[in-house]
C-alpha positions as CSV (number, residue, x, y, z in Angstrom):
1,M,101.8,150.1,107.2
2,Q,98.3,148.9,106.4
3,V,97.7,148.5,110.1
4,F,97.7,152.3,110.5
5,I,95.1,152.7,107.7
6,I,92.9,150.1,109.3
7,T,93.1,151.6,112.7
8,E,92.1,155.0,111.3
9,V,89.1,153.4,109.6
10,L,88.0,151.5,112.7
11,V,88.6,154.1,115.4
12,P,85.5,156.1,114.6
13,Q,83.4,153.0,115.3
14,L,84.1,153.2,119.1
15,E,80.5,152.7,120.1
16,D,80.7,149.1,118.8
17,F,84.2,148.5,120.4
18,E,84.2,144.7,120.6
19,S,83.3,144.2,116.9
20,S,85.6,146.9,115.8
21,T,88.5,145.3,117.6
22,V,87.7,141.9,116.2
23,V,87.5,143.4,112.7
24,M,90.7,145.4,113.3
25,F,92.4,142.3,114.6
26,Q,91.2,140.4,111.5
27,F,92.4,143.1,109.2
28,I,95.8,143.3,111.0
29,L,96.1,139.6,110.9
30,M,95.3,139.6,107.2
31,S,97.7,142.4,106.4
32,L,100.5,140.6,108.4
33,I,99.7,137.3,106.7
34,Q,99.3,138.7,103.2
35,P,102.9,138.5,102.1
36,S,103.3,135.0,103.3
37,I,100.0,133.9,101.6
38,S,101.6,134.5,98.2
39,A,104.5,132.4,99.3
40,I,102.2,129.7,100.5
41,L,100.2,129.8,97.2
42,C,103.5,129.4,95.3
43,S,104.4,126.5,97.5
44,C,101.0,125.0,97.0
45,Q,101.2,125.4,93.2
46,L,104.6,123.9,93.2
47,F,103.3,121.0,95.4
48,L,100.4,120.5,93.1
49,L,102.8,120.3,90.2
50,L,104.9,117.8,92.1
51,I,102.0,115.6,93.2
52,P,101.8,113.6,90.0
53,T,105.5,113.0,90.0
54,F,105.4,112.0,93.7
55,T,102.4,109.7,93.1
56,Q,104.1,108.1,90.2
57,K,107.2,107.5,92.3
58,V,105.1,106.0,95.0
59,E,103.3,103.8,92.5
60,T,106.6,102.7,91.0
61,F,107.9,102.0,94.5
62,N,104.8,99.9,95.3
63,E,105.2,98.0,92.0
64,N,108.9,97.3,92.9
65,V,108.0,96.2,96.4
66,S,105.2,93.9,95.0
67,N,107.7,92.5,92.4
68,Y,110.3,91.9,95.1
69,I,107.8,90.2,97.4
70,E,106.6,88.0,94.6
71,Y,110.2,87.1,93.8
72,V,111.0,86.3,97.4
73,D,107.8,84.2,97.6
74,Q,109.0,82.3,94.5
75,L,112.4,81.7,96.1
76,A,110.7,80.5,99.3
77,Q,108.6,78.0,97.3
78,K,111.7,76.8,95.4
79,T,113.6,76.5,98.7
80,E,110.7,74.5,100.3
81,Q,110.6,72.2,97.2
82,E,114.4,71.7,97.3
83,K,114.2,71.1,101.1
84,A,111.5,68.4,100.6
85,R,113.5,66.9,97.7
86,A,116.6,66.8,99.9
87,M,114.7,65.1,102.7
88,G,113.4,62.6,100.2
89,F,116.9,61.9,99.0
90,R,118.1,61.5,102.6
91,N,115.3,59.0,103.3
92,I,116.2,57.1,100.2
93,I,119.9,57.0,101.1
94,S,119.1,56.0,104.6
95,S,116.8,53.1,103.5
96,E,119.4,52.1,100.9
97,M,122.1,52.0,103.7
98,E,119.8,49.9,105.9
99,R,119.1,47.5,103.0
100,R,122.8,47.1,102.3
101,N,123.6,46.5,105.9
102,R,120.9,43.8,106.0
103,R,122.2,42.2,102.8
104,K,125.8,42.3,104.2
105,L,124.6,40.5,107.4
106,E,122.7,37.9,105.3
107,L,125.8,37.3,103.2
108,E,128.0,37.0,106.4
109,E,125.5,34.5,107.9
110,E,125.6,32.4,104.6
111,I,129.4,32.4,104.7
112,V,129.4,31.2,108.3
113,D,127.0,28.4,107.6
């Protein structure tokens, strides 16, 4: 509808045909885009309203991930400590078994003598 008005305005400027077509094209484009611009503006305004909520959710998510990573690191440290402790106990038990075996052999030798 607006296209017809624009073409009527631009047709008398035929001596400058290239610029008039460009201007006509720009006006046609603007008139065709105009209804969707308001929809885009509404979408942008809605998006701008949602940005703080979205950023808060992202920040909360980052905090949760950081807390989870911290917790997993603490569990890993405890696991490593318990693993080292278990290896220490295993070494103690192993040395105690060797000591008892030696003591048993010594006692058997004394009995034989």
